[in-house]
Structures are given as C-alpha cells and as structure tokens.
N, C-alpha and C positions, 0 to 999 in steps of 0.2 A: 536482372531484377525480376521478381515474380510479377506476373500480370495482375492488374487491378489492385496493386499495392497503393494505399493512400500515403500522402506526404504531409508532414507537419508544415506549418506556414514558413518556417525558417530552414527548410530542408537544404536549400542551396548554401546557406551559411555554414551548416555542419559539414557539407561536402567540401566547401572552401577551406575549412579548418583542418581538413585531412582526416575526418572521422571515418572509422570503419562502419559502414551502414549495413544493417541486417534486417530481414523481415521480422517484425514483432507485432503480434496482435493486429495483423492486417495493415500495419504501417511500415514504411521504410524508416528505421530508427538508428540513431548513433549508439553503437554498443561500446565504442572505445575511441578515444582521441589519440592517446599516446601509449600509456602503460597502465594496466588495471590496478596494480598495487600502488603506483604513484597517485592515481586518481582517487583511489579509496582512502589512502592516508592523508591526501590533501583535504578531503571532506572531514575526516576525523580530527585533524589537528589545526586546520586553517579554514578555507572556504572554497566551495566548488558550486557550479551551476549545472543543473539538469534541465534539458528541455523535455518536459513530460506533457506536451500539448496533445498527445494522443488520448489522454483521459477524457471521459465524457461528462458533460454538464447539462443537467435537466433543471429547468425552473418550474416550480409548481406554485400556483397562486389560486386564491379563492377562499371563501369562508370555511370550506371543508378540506382544505389542503392538509391540515394536521390529521384529520380523520383518515385520509388515504394513507399518509405516511405511517400512522400508528398501525394500520391494518397490514401493510406490506412489509414493514420493518420489524425486526425482533426487539430492538431497544425502545425505551420509553422516551419518545421525542417531546412529550408534554413537559419534560423537565427543562427543555431549551428556552433560553431567553434571547432577545436580539443580540447578535454578535457572537453567539456561541455555536460550536460545532460538536457533533456527536458521531462516534464510530458505531456502525450498525451493520446488519446484514439483511438480505432479502431471503427469507426461508421459502423453500418450495413446498409443494403439497405432499411430498413423500419423506420429509425429514432431512432433506439436504439443503444446500445453499445455492440460490440463483447467482448471487454475487455479494461481495462485501462493499461497503460504500461509506461516504461521509455525508451527513445531513447538516446543512447550514441554515440557521434561522435568520433571515434577513430582517424581517419584521413580522408582526402578527399577520397570518394569512399569506406569507410569502417565504418560500424556501428554495434552496439550491441543493440538488443531490449530485454528488461527484462520484462517478462509477468507473469501473475498469474498462480500458480501451477495448479489450477483446469481447466485452459483454454489452457494448452500447446498444446494439440493435435488440439483443435478447432482453436486456433490462427494460428498454423502452416499451417493447411489446408486452412484457410481463406486467409492468405497472399500469400501462394503458388498459390492459384486459381487466384489471381490478378496479379501474376508475369508474365506479358507479356513483361517485360523489359529486360529479359535475365540476371537478377541479380542472382549471386551465393548465395545460402542460405545454412546455416549449423545450424542444431538444436544441440546445445552442452549442452542441459539441463542435461543430465545424466553424463556429464564429470566434472561439477563444483559443488563445495560446496560454500555456501554463509553464512557468519557470520555477523550479525548486532551488532556492539559494540556501545551501546547507553547510553547516560547520560553525565552530565557535566564533569566527570573525564575521559571520553573516550580518549580525546586528550593526557592527561598526561600519561595514560597507554600505548597507542599505539605508542606515539612518541619515546619510547625506542626501538622500533622494526624497525624503518625506518629512512632513511636520508631525506625523503620527509618532507617539513615543513608543518605539518598538520594544524597549526593555520592560515596559509596563504591560505588554500584551501577554496574557496568560496562555499556557498550552491549550490548544483546542478552542481558540477564539479567533475572531477576524474583524477587520475594519474595511469599509469601502470608502476610499479617500483618494486624494491626489498623490501621485508618485512620479518622479522624474518629469513633472509638468503635465502628466497625463491624468485626466479626471476619471473618477469612477473605477479605480483599480481595486480589485479584491486582494487584500493583504491578509494572508492566513498563516496561523502558526500550528501546523498539524504534522510536522515532518515524519518521513518514513525511513530515516537513517539513524535516529538516536543521537545525532550530532548537534541538534538545535538548528534553528533557521526558519525560513519563511517560504511560503508558496505565493507566487504573484500571478493572478489571473488578469489577463489583459486582452482586449479585442485584437483580432489579427492585424487590423490596420495600424495598430500601435506597437506591434510585437517587436519589430526590428529596432525601433527607437528605444524601447524598454530594455531589450537585450544589450544594446550598445551602452546605455546609461548604467546598467548594472555592472558591466565589465569596466567601465571608466571609474566608477565608484570603488571597485574592488582591485584596481590596478596596484595600489600600494601594498596590498596583501598577496599579490601574485595569484589572484583568483584564477581558477582554471575551469574550462568546460569539462563536464564529467559524463560518461556514457552509462548505458543501462547495465553494463557488466558490473561496475562498481556499485550501482544502485542495488543490485542483487546481493553482493557480498555484504554491503552495509546493513541491509534489512535482515539478512540471515544472522549476522552477529547479534542483532537485537531480538531474534526469535519472532519476528513479525511474519504473519502468514501471508502467502501470495496465492491469489486465486488461480486455480488450474494446477497448483502444486500441493499446497497444504490444506486447502479447502476447495470443495467443488460440489456438484449436484448430488453427490452420494454421501457427503460428510455432514454430520450434525454440528451446529455450533457448540453443543455440549461436549461432543467428542474432541472438538478442536480446542478446548479450553477457553471457549468464548461464552461461557455461561454468564459472564459479567455484562455482556451486551444482549442478553436474552431476558426480557422482563415479563414474568408471568402475572403481573398485576393488571394487564390489559389483554384485549383479544388481538390475535394476529394469525396469519395463515399457518395452519398446521400446529397451532399451539399445543393441542392435545398430544401429538406425536413427540414433540420435544420435551413436554412435561413428563411423559412416560419414560423417555430415555434418562431424564434427570433423576426421577424417582427410583427407577430400577437399577440405575448405574450403567454407564456406557460399556459396551463390549470391548471397545478399543479406545485408546487415547493418543493424542498427539504429544510426543515428547521431544526434548532436545537431547542430543548426545555429542560427546567429544570422543575423537579417536584416541585410543591408547597406542595402538600400532600406527606406523606411518602409512597414510593412504588418504585419498580424497573420496568421500562418499558422494554419490550422485543419485538423482531421482530414479526411482524404480529398483534400486539395488535391494535385494532381500535382506531383511533383518532376522537373525537367528538367535535362539537362546544358546547356552553353553553346550547343550547336547546336540546342537545342529538342527533343531526343529525350527521351521520358519514361523515367526511370531508377528511379522509385519513387513513393511517396506519403507524405504527412504522416500520422503516427498521433496525435500530440499537438502542440498549439501554443497559444501565448498571448502577450499583451503582458506581459513580466516587470515587476512593480511595483518590484522591487529594482534592476533594471538599466535600466529604462525603454527597453527595446527588444524587438522581436519575437523570440521563441525557439521552437524546436520540436524534435521528434524524428520520425524516419521511417525506413522501410527504403529503401535504395538498393542497386543492383547492386554487388557487392563491389569491382569495379574502380574504382568512383566513390566509395568510402567513406573515402578517405584524409583525415586532418585537414588543413585548409587548402584543400581543393578548393572551387572556386566552383561553386555550383549555382543553379538558378532555381526559384522557387516560383510556380506559376500560381494567382493569386488572382482568381477570376472572370475578367474580361476583361483583366487585367494580368499581366505576367510580371515578377516582382521578384527582384533579386539577393540571394543569401544565401551563407554559407560554412559548411562543416562544421567544428565545433569539438569539443574534448574536453569531456566532461561530468564533474562537475556544472558548470552554467553559472556558478553562484555559488560562489566560493571562500570557505568559512566563515572 
C-alpha cells in the first residue's frame, strides 16, 4: 500500500468483505467487491451501497456566507431555499475549474459544500483565500462518513429506517433527521448514478451502526456493497463529468457543457473570461460518443476525424455494462462536435470508428 494513504472510517469492513482496495484520490478505497458488471447491474436494476466517505465536507456560516459562495461558485446560490441542493463549480482565474461541488443550504446563513476527495485541501485553500467576508468555515471532511445507497429499490430499503417520507423528496433536496435511530443524519437525494437513491451523511462514530442498519434493511432485496469501478461505469453511462477526467483546471464550464451552472447575472471569479468564451463560442466541446467498431475507449486516447487528423482526445471511456458497447466522452474541436458526426478513436495500434451521440447514453 502507498505510504500516507488515508483510510475511510470503515476501511476494515471493506477489507473483511473481500474488497479489492486501490489508491484513489489519496485514500485506500474499495474498487470492487465481486464482479464489476454484477455490481453495476445490481445498482441499475436493484440496489447497491457505495462508501464514498472520502468526499469532503465544508460548513460555511455567517451573515456573509452566501456572498462568499456567490463569488467563488459559478451557479446562482441565491436561488436556494432551506433543504435544497445545487450543483456548481469553482472557477479559477484563468478560465478553468478548481473543482465541481454540491452546495447545500441548511438554513439562512448556513451552508454545506461537498467537494471531491482529491481536491479537499486545494478547495479549502482556494475558498479560504477568497474569504474576505468574515465567513466562519469548518472543514469537517475527517468527521463524516458518506454512504450512497443507489438503485430503484433504495427507497423501499431505506424507508424502513426513517420517518422522513423519502418518496416525497425531490431530486436535489435533503433533510436532516433521524435515521436508524441516529439523530442529525443528512439524507440527500443527489445521486451520481442515474439509478435513483440517496446519500447518507453520518458522523464517523455512527458509521458502522448506519452501514449495518442499511444492509439489514436491504437484505430482502439482496442489497450489495459496490465499489468505485461500478461507480465510474454508472456515471459514464449518464454522461456525468468526473473531475480530473472530463473537467479540470484547464477546461471552462462552457466547453464542458456546464453553461447551465454558470450564471452571468451575478459576479464571480473570472466571470469576464467565461462570458467571452460563451459569446465567442468555445474552441472545443465535451461530447459523448458510442463505438461503432468493437473496442473500449480510454482516457487520453486520441480522437481523429475521418481523414486521420487529430481533433481531440478521450477524457472518459468504458465498456457500458447496460448497453454492452464501448462509450466515452472527450473534447473535440467545435466544428467536429455535431451529433451524428463519425469520428475515429486511436486505440493503441488500431483506429476504430465511433459516432458522436447525445448524452446520457442510457435513457432511464
């Protein structure tokens, strides 16, 4: 195991379950328990549980908390009401993205920001450096465990554990309530799989009790633990961006098709740069593609036009377990980004046919 690798609170539980553990975002994480395709299909058709406790949680409070969030985030957080969540990104000063994140409004003047594990320190330092508003900030990342219970049977399993009416919870909303006899659990509906379900934020001291209660409640559905391998194939089928693959410090939210989380009605970091990209039109665009020839596209494989000219590169790619074909995302020059365009993917010594398609790849 790599030195200085952090562990999630239930690390020993995953090892005991026979999980294959790999370094991911500075953590020792379960990538697989049994079989990637089985785990993937379990989430799509039934219910599975991911331990994603490596994610970061920052609590921001104070009369100017919203002002700070508005300045560092691209989306308009003033639209949030208590119990609502918003997807957003942290623009950097050169037109790229520091990270993508979720903004939770707990109550007026109190927010929770959920950030990617690989960027916890980077995001904390970035937001702190912009905090000229006197906002009280708390990095609670090491205090919380986070379980994503995903799949069509997630509601039936979890409803046994709480009085909160889960079927009435809208997408991108949350409640703080009792679950499995544990108080102050954050129950959130913001899934990253497209299969429906909930994220359960719980303090580490209650993590094992919650994990066991979830699996007890899901026993009748043959609920399974699911690793990060299936999390990646599930999010790729939905065309969801992953930081470090499809978005990074060099990609604009406009290029990444995230114009919908970029509000020019307010001031934010590097607003003028992003506005210029929007007005002039981006040079490149993030597109989805399906393989026509058999082959699995992977990150960094070159994308060519039909004449063999390199027009971009793959950012995410996999063999879709649901569709049983190769799918991927990548940036291509704007003139080559039209739906239906035939492209070529250079996979080692072969050049294989693919076509640009609308995402999500999977119609729910």
